[in-house]
Every structure is written in structure tokens, then in C-alpha cells.
C-alpha positions in Angstrom: 0.0 0.0 0.0 1.1 3.6 -0.7 0.0 7.0 0.4 -0.1 9.4 -2.5 -0.3 13.1 -1.6 -1.0 15.7 -4.4 -0.4 19.4 -4.0 -1.8 21.9 -6.5 -3.3 25.3 -7.1 -7.1 25.4 -6.5 -7.4 26.5 -10.2 -6.2 23.1 -11.3 -8.9 21.1 -9.4 -10.6 20.1 -12.7 -7.2 18.8 -14.0 -6.7 16.8 -10.8 -10.2 15.4 -10.9 -9.6 14.3 -14.5 -6.3 12.5 -13.4 -8.1 10.8 -10.5 -11.0 9.7 -12.8 -8.7 8.4 -15.5 -6.8 6.3 -12.9 -10.1 5.1 -11.4 -9.3 6.5 -8.0 -12.7 7.0 -6.3 -11.7 7.1 -2.6 -9.6 10.1 -1.5 -9.6 13.1 0.8 -9.3 16.7 -0.4 -8.4 19.7 1.8 -8.0 23.4 1.0 -4.6 24.7 2.2 -2.7 28.0 2.2 0.3 27.5 -0.1 3.5 29.6 0.4 6.4 30.0 -2.0 8.1 32.4 -4.3 5.8 34.6 -6.3 5.2 38.1 -7.5 1.7 38.9 -6.2 2.6 41.3 -3.4 -0.3 42.3 -1.2 -0.9 45.4 0.8 1.3 44.1 3.6 4.3 44.1 1.2 4.6 40.3 1.5 3.9 37.6 -1.1 0.3 36.6 -0.8 -0.3 32.9 -0.1 -1.7 30.7 -2.9 -5.1 29.1 -2.8 -4.0 25.5 -2.9 -5.5 22.1 -2.4 -4.2 18.7 -1.3 -5.5 15.3 -2.1 -4.5 12.2 -0.2 -5.2 8.6 -1.2 -4.2 5.2 0.2 -3.7 3.0 -2.9 -2.4 -0.3 -3.9 1.1 -0.1 -5.2 0.1 -0.4 -8.9 -2.5 2.4 -8.7 0.0 4.6 -6.9 2.6 4.1 -9.5 0.1 4.8 -12.3 -1.1 8.0 -10.6 2.5 9.2 -10.1 3.2 8.6 -13.8 0.0 10.4 -14.8 1.0 13.4 -12.7 4.5 13.4 -14.2 3.1 13.5 -17.7 0.4 16.1 -17.0 0.8 19.4 -19.0 -2.6 20.9 -18.5 -2.1 23.1 -15.5 -3.3 26.7 -15.4 0.1 28.1 -14.4 3.2 26.1 -15.4 5.2 27.9 -12.7 3.0 25.9 -10.2 2.9 22.3 -11.4 0.9 19.6 -9.7 3.3 18.0 -7.2 3.0 14.4 -6.0 4.6 12.5 -3.2 4.4 8.7 -2.7 5.0 7.2 0.7 5.1 3.5 1.7 2.4 2.6 4.2 3.7 0.2 6.8 0.4 -0.7 8.3 -3.2 -0.1 7.3 -6.3 -0.8 9.4 -9.9 0.3 9.5 -12.7 -0.3 12.0 -15.2 -3.2 11.4 -18.8 -2.1 11.9 -21.4 -4.6 13.2 -24.2 -5.6 10.7 -22.0 -4.6 7.8 -22.6 -6.9 4.7 
């Protein structure tokens, strides 16, 4: 099992949804985050304004994780090429979930 973590600008949500759909990844978590990094959009405080970013996390079988990482690496449809979709893959040592009674 692998944990795959994607970081991207909120404007690229459609692109990420397409990647997830093409890889048939239907179970994942998405969170809005405040991204920080080099940029040129200086705000009224004189500092670089944070980016509206998103993260997606998914626990996947090894083969699906590899396929998703390859799909991200070959993606060229981002809104701003200076801010590509970034992906990280981590090995999952243990995985468990609760067992609910009366579950089919």
C-alpha cells in the first residue's frame, strides 16, 4: 500500500479530478490549504500573498499509486506552469480500519 499526496493550485482542481478519474481513484480526501512559496503577487502588507491551494491524499495499492505518479509526471494541462501539480508517494507500513457490526 502507498499513500499518495498531491499538492496543486485550486485553479487546477478540474485537471486533478480528471487525473483521478482516468486512474479510477474513487476514494480520496481533499483539503484546502494555504500555499506559500516564491511569487510576484505582493499584497498590501508588502509580502507575497499565499496561494489558494489544495491537497489530495489517497491510500492506494502499489500499482495504482505508480500509475497515478506517472500520470501526474506527464500532465501538462495546469493553469500556471510555474506551479505544477506535485505528487509524493510514501510507503504505508500498516493499514487498518474499523469493522462495523451488521455490515454486509
